[in-house]
C-alpha positions in Angstrom: -28.5 -32.9 71.0 -31.7 -31.5 70.1 -33.1 -33.3 66.8 -35.2 -30.4 66.1 -35.1 -26.3 65.2 -36.2 -23.5 63.9 -35.1 -21.9 60.7 -35.9 -18.1 59.9 -35.5 -16.1 56.7 -36.2 -12.1 56.0 -36.1 -10.8 52.6 -36.8 -7.7 51.2 -38.7 -6.9 48.0 -39.5 -4.1 45.8 -43.0 -5.0 44.9 -46.3 -4.5 46.9 -47.0 -6.6 49.2 -50.5 -7.1 47.4 -48.7 -8.6 44.1 -46.5 -10.7 46.0 -48.9 -12.3 48.1 -51.2 -12.6 45.4 -47.9 -14.8 43.6 -47.6 -16.9 46.5 -51.5 -17.5 46.7 -51.2 -18.3 42.8 -48.0 -20.6 43.0 -49.4 -23.9 41.8 -49.9 -21.2 38.5 -47.2 -19.2 38.9 -44.4 -21.0 40.1 -44.0 -23.3 37.5 -44.1 -21.1 34.6 -42.4 -17.8 36.2 -40.0 -20.9 38.0 -39.5 -23.5 35.7 -36.1 -23.7 36.5 -37.0 -24.5 40.1 -40.1 -26.0 39.5 -41.6 -28.8 36.7 -45.1 -28.9 38.0 -47.1 -28.2 41.2 -50.3 -30.2 40.9 -53.2 -30.4 43.1 -54.3 -33.5 44.7 -56.8 -32.6 47.0 -59.1 -29.2 47.3 -58.4 -25.8 45.7 -54.8 -25.9 45.9 -55.1 -22.5 48.3 -57.9 -23.4 50.9 -56.3 -25.0 54.1 -56.7 -28.9 53.8 -55.0 -28.9 49.9 -52.8 -31.0 49.4 -50.4 -30.5 46.5 -47.6 -32.7 44.5 -44.8 -30.2 43.9 -41.8 -31.9 41.1 -38.5 -30.1 41.0 -36.3 -29.0 38.5 -33.4 -30.9 37.8 -31.1 -28.8 39.7 -33.3 -29.1 43.1 -30.6 -30.5 46.0 -32.1 -33.2 47.9 -35.3 -32.8 47.4 -37.2 -33.8 43.5 -40.6 -34.3 44.8 -42.9 -33.4 48.3 -46.3 -33.3 49.0 -47.2 -30.5 50.9 -50.5 -29.4 52.9 -51.8 -25.8 53.3 -52.1 -25.9 57.4 -53.9 -22.4 57.4 -54.2 -19.1 55.3 -54.6 -15.4 56.6 -55.9 -13.2 53.9 -55.9 -10.2 56.3 -52.2 -10.7 57.8 -51.0 -12.5 54.6 -50.2 -15.2 56.0 -49.2 -19.1 54.6 -48.7 -21.8 56.6 -47.8 -25.2 54.8 -46.6 -29.2 56.1 -44.2 -31.4 54.1 -45.8 -34.7 55.2 -44.5 -37.0 51.9 -41.5 -37.1 49.1 -38.0 -36.8 49.6 -37.9 -34.3 52.5 -38.9 -36.9 54.5 -35.9 -39.2 54.6 -34.5 -36.4 56.0 -36.8 -34.7 58.4 -40.1 -36.8 60.4 -41.7 -33.2 60.4 -41.4 -29.9 58.4 -43.5 -27.2 58.8 -43.2 -23.8 57.3 -44.7 -20.5 57.3 -44.8 -17.1 54.8 -45.5 -14.1 56.4 -46.0 -10.6 53.7 -45.7 -7.3 55.4 -46.4 -4.5 54.0 -43.6 -1.3 53.8 -44.7 1.4 52.0 -43.6 0.6 47.8 -42.2 -2.2 48.7 -43.0 -5.8 51.5 -41.2 -7.7 53.7 -41.1 -11.7 53.7 -40.8 -13.6 56.4 -40.2 -17.3 56.0 -39.8 -19.9 58.6 -39.6 -23.0 59.6 -39.4 -25.8 62.1 -38.4 -29.4 61.8 -37.6 -33.0 63.9 -34.9 -34.8 62.2 -34.7 -38.5 61.5 -31.7 -38.4 63.0 -29.6 -36.6 65.2 -26.8 -36.6 62.6 -28.4 -34.8 59.6 -27.7 -31.4 59.2 -30.0 -28.2 59.5 -32.2 -27.6 56.4 -30.4 -24.3 55.1 -30.5 -26.3 51.6 -33.9 -25.2 51.8 -34.0 -21.8 53.5 -31.6 -20.9 50.8 -33.9 -21.9 47.8 -36.8 -20.2 49.7 -35.2 -17.0 49.6 -34.4 -17.2 45.9 -37.5 -18.0 44.9 -38.9 -15.1 47.0 -36.1 -12.5 45.2 -36.9 -14.1 42.0 -41.0 -13.4 42.2 
Protein backbone atom coordinates (compact mmCIF):
# COMPACT_ATOMS: atom_id res chain seq x y z
CA UNK A 1 0.00 0.00 0.00
CA UNK A 2 1.39 3.38 -1.02
CA UNK A 3 2.08 5.93 1.67
CA UNK A 4 1.96 8.86 -0.71
CA UNK A 5 -0.80 10.40 -2.73
CA UNK A 6 -2.41 13.43 -4.30
CA UNK A 7 -5.68 15.28 -3.96
CA UNK A 8 -7.22 17.69 -6.48
CA UNK A 9 -10.17 20.05 -6.35
CA UNK A 10 -11.62 22.73 -8.61
CA UNK A 11 -13.91 25.53 -7.43
CA UNK A 12 -15.59 28.00 -9.76
CA UNK A 13 -16.00 31.48 -8.26
CA UNK A 14 -18.09 34.41 -9.48
CA UNK A 15 -15.18 36.81 -9.05
CA UNK A 16 -12.61 37.91 -11.59
CA UNK A 17 -9.40 35.87 -11.51
CA UNK A 18 -7.34 39.00 -10.76
CA UNK A 19 -9.41 39.71 -7.62
CA UNK A 20 -9.19 36.10 -6.41
CA UNK A 21 -5.43 36.04 -7.10
CA UNK A 22 -4.90 39.29 -5.14
CA UNK A 23 -6.82 37.84 -2.20
CA UNK A 24 -4.72 34.66 -2.19
CA UNK A 25 -1.48 36.64 -2.55
CA UNK A 26 -2.52 38.94 0.35
CA UNK A 27 -3.82 36.06 2.48
CA UNK A 28 -1.41 36.93 5.32
CA UNK A 29 -3.52 40.03 6.00
CA UNK A 30 -6.87 39.13 4.47
CA UNK A 31 -7.56 35.61 5.77
CA UNK A 32 -7.39 36.41 9.53
CA UNK A 33 -9.74 39.37 8.94
CA UNK A 34 -12.18 37.92 6.41
CA UNK A 35 -12.04 34.31 7.63
CA UNK A 36 -11.51 34.85 11.37
CA UNK A 37 -13.66 31.79 12.10
CA UNK A 38 -10.91 29.71 10.43
CA UNK A 39 -7.71 31.71 11.05
CA UNK A 40 -6.58 33.31 14.32
CA UNK A 41 -3.45 34.77 12.76
CA UNK A 42 -0.89 34.45 9.99
CA UNK A 43 2.53 35.74 10.92
CA UNK A 44 5.43 36.25 8.53
CA UNK A 45 8.58 34.75 10.08
CA UNK A 46 10.92 35.17 7.10
CA UNK A 47 10.68 37.15 3.88
CA UNK A 48 7.72 39.30 2.92
CA UNK A 49 5.03 36.63 3.12
CA UNK A 50 4.54 36.62 -0.66
CA UNK A 51 7.87 35.77 -2.30
CA UNK A 52 9.46 32.32 -2.63
CA UNK A 53 11.40 31.45 0.51
CA UNK A 54 8.98 33.32 2.77
CA UNK A 55 7.94 31.42 5.87
CA UNK A 56 4.57 31.94 7.54
CA UNK A 57 3.25 30.71 10.89
CA UNK A 58 -0.48 30.02 10.70
CA UNK A 59 -2.62 29.75 13.82
CA UNK A 60 -6.02 28.26 13.05
CA UNK A 61 -9.24 29.08 14.92
CA UNK A 62 -10.81 26.76 17.46
CA UNK A 63 -13.10 25.00 14.97
CA UNK A 64 -10.23 23.79 12.82
CA UNK A 65 -10.11 20.00 12.64
CA UNK A 66 -6.77 18.28 13.32
CA UNK A 67 -4.51 21.27 12.70
CA UNK A 68 -4.13 24.21 15.09
CA UNK A 69 -0.69 25.47 14.01
CA UNK A 70 1.39 25.08 10.87
CA UNK A 71 4.48 26.58 9.32
CA UNK A 72 4.59 26.92 5.58
CA UNK A 73 7.25 27.90 3.09
CA UNK A 74 6.34 29.57 -0.17
CA UNK A 75 8.14 27.46 -2.76
CA UNK A 76 7.26 29.33 -5.95
CA UNK A 77 5.00 32.05 -7.30
CA UNK A 78 4.12 32.61 -10.94
CA UNK A 79 2.28 35.92 -11.27
CA UNK A 80 1.57 35.47 -14.99
CA UNK A 81 0.00 32.03 -14.49
CA UNK A 82 -1.52 32.99 -11.09
CA UNK A 83 0.10 29.96 -9.49
CA UNK A 84 1.29 29.59 -5.90
CA UNK A 85 3.12 26.57 -4.47
CA UNK A 86 3.75 26.09 -0.75
CA UNK A 87 4.93 23.35 1.55
CA UNK A 88 3.98 22.65 5.15
CA UNK A 89 7.13 21.74 7.06
CA UNK A 90 6.25 22.11 10.75
CA UNK A 91 3.21 21.99 13.00
CA UNK A 92 0.34 19.63 13.74
CA UNK A 93 0.04 18.30 10.18
CA UNK A 94 3.56 16.88 10.38
CA UNK A 95 2.35 14.38 13.00
CA UNK A 96 0.49 12.67 10.16
CA UNK A 97 2.46 13.48 7.00
CA UNK A 98 6.19 13.43 6.25
CA UNK A 99 5.72 15.84 3.33
CA UNK A 100 2.85 18.07 2.27
CA UNK A 101 3.13 20.32 -0.78
CA UNK A 102 0.15 22.23 -2.18
CA UNK A 103 -0.46 24.25 -5.32
CA UNK A 104 -3.09 26.89 -6.00
CA UNK A 105 -3.82 28.02 -9.55
CA UNK A 106 -6.36 30.73 -10.45
CA UNK A 107 -7.63 30.52 -14.03
CA UNK A 108 -9.68 33.30 -15.67
CA UNK A 109 -13.09 32.26 -17.03
CA UNK A 110 -14.60 35.46 -18.40
CA UNK A 111 -16.27 37.30 -15.51
CA UNK A 112 -15.57 34.40 -13.15
CA UNK A 113 -12.59 32.24 -12.27
CA UNK A 114 -11.63 28.65 -11.64
CA UNK A 115 -9.46 27.89 -8.63
CA UNK A 116 -7.54 24.63 -8.77
CA UNK A 117 -6.02 23.37 -5.52
CA UNK A 118 -3.95 20.23 -5.34
CA UNK A 119 -1.59 18.63 -2.88
CA UNK A 120 0.99 15.90 -2.83
CA UNK A 121 1.70 14.18 0.44
CA UNK A 122 3.61 11.35 2.03
CA UNK A 123 1.94 9.77 5.03
CA UNK A 124 3.84 9.14 8.26
CA UNK A 125 2.37 5.62 8.21
CA UNK A 126 0.02 3.54 6.07
CA UNK A 127 -2.77 3.86 8.65
CA UNK A 128 -3.02 7.63 8.21
CA UNK A 129 -6.02 8.61 6.05
CA UNK A 130 -5.75 10.84 3.01
CA UNK A 131 -6.04 14.53 4.01
CA UNK A 132 -9.65 14.91 2.76
CA UNK A 133 -10.44 17.20 5.73
CA UNK A 134 -7.77 19.61 4.47
CA UNK A 135 -9.21 19.41 0.97
CA UNK A 136 -12.66 20.32 2.35
CA UNK A 137 -11.14 23.19 4.33
CA UNK A 138 -9.45 24.55 1.18
CA UNK A 139 -12.71 24.40 -0.79
CA UNK A 140 -14.57 26.17 2.03
CA UNK A 141 -11.95 28.94 2.11
CA UNK A 142 -12.07 29.53 -1.64
CA UNK A 143 -15.86 29.74 -1.65
CA UNK A 144 -15.76 32.30 1.20
CA UNK A 145 -13.12 34.65 -0.26
